[in-house]
C-alpha positions as CSV (number, residue, x, y, z in Angstrom):
1,M,0.0,-0.2,-0.1
2,G,3.0,2.3,0.1
3,C,3.3,2.8,3.7
4,E,4.3,0.6,6.6
5,S,1.4,2.0,8.8
6,E,-1.4,4.4,8.7
7,Q,-4.1,5.8,11.0
8,F,-7.6,6.7,10.3
9,V,-10.5,8.2,12.1
10,L,-13.3,5.9,10.9
11,P,-16.7,7.2,10.8
12,D,-19.5,5.7,13.5
13,E,-21.1,3.7,11.0
14,V,-18.0,1.4,10.7
15,R,-18.5,-1.1,13.2
16,N,-16.7,-4.1,12.2
17,V,-13.9,-5.4,9.9
18,G,-16.2,-5.9,6.9
19,M,-17.4,-2.6,7.0
20,L,-13.7,-1.4,7.4
21,L,-12.9,-3.1,4.1
22,D,-15.8,-1.6,2.4
23,W,-15.0,1.9,3.8
24,L,-11.4,1.7,2.7
25,L,-12.3,0.5,-0.9
26,L,-14.3,3.7,-1.2
27,H,-12.0,6.2,1.0
28,D,-8.7,5.9,-1.2
29,A,-7.8,4.7,-4.7
30,R,-4.7,3.2,-3.3
31,F,-7.1,0.5,-1.2
32,Q,-8.8,-0.4,-4.7
33,A,-6.2,-2.6,-5.4
34,I,-7.0,-5.1,-2.6
35,E,-10.7,-5.6,-4.0
36,V,-9.5,-8.5,-6.2
37,Y,-8.0,-10.2,-3.0
38,I,-10.9,-9.2,-0.8
39,D,-11.9,-12.6,0.0
40,V,-8.3,-14.0,0.6
41,I,-6.7,-11.2,2.6
42,L,-5.9,-12.3,6.1
43,V,-7.0,-9.7,8.9
44,S,-6.0,-9.7,12.4
45,V,-7.2,-7.0,14.9
46,N,-5.0,-6.5,18.1
47,S,-3.0,-9.7,17.1
48,N,-6.0,-12.0,16.7
49,Y,-7.5,-13.2,13.4
50,A,-10.6,-11.6,12.5
51,G,-13.7,-12.3,10.0
52,R,-15.8,-9.6,8.4
53,D,-18.1,-9.7,11.6
54,Y,-15.3,-9.0,14.1
55,P,-16.2,-6.0,16.0
56,L,-14.0,-2.9,16.0
57,Q,-13.3,-0.5,18.9
58,K,-11.3,2.8,18.9
59,N,-7.4,2.3,18.9
60,D,-7.8,-1.0,17.6
61,E,-4.7,-2.1,15.5
62,V,-5.9,-3.8,12.3
63,I,-3.3,-5.5,10.0
64,F,-3.9,-6.9,6.5
65,T,-1.9,-9.6,5.5
66,P,-1.7,-10.1,1.7
67,P,-2.4,-13.7,0.2
68,I,1.2,-15.5,-0.3
69,A,2.0,-18.8,-2.1
70,G,4.2,-21.3,-1.1
71,G,4.4,-24.7,0.6
């Protein structure tokens, strides 16, 4: 994404990981690149893997891990 980290103040209606992903796609053109990987990106919130329904709280750390191949 062109940076190591970034901070956002999210609107109140962004309450879970799925809403965050949707918001990011609309927020900044840089994030549109993740749309093709949206179903395979691993998301963690405060070091815990999180699904789309995982609730978000103020000051949560969210990490997106890109899909990687290997074996």
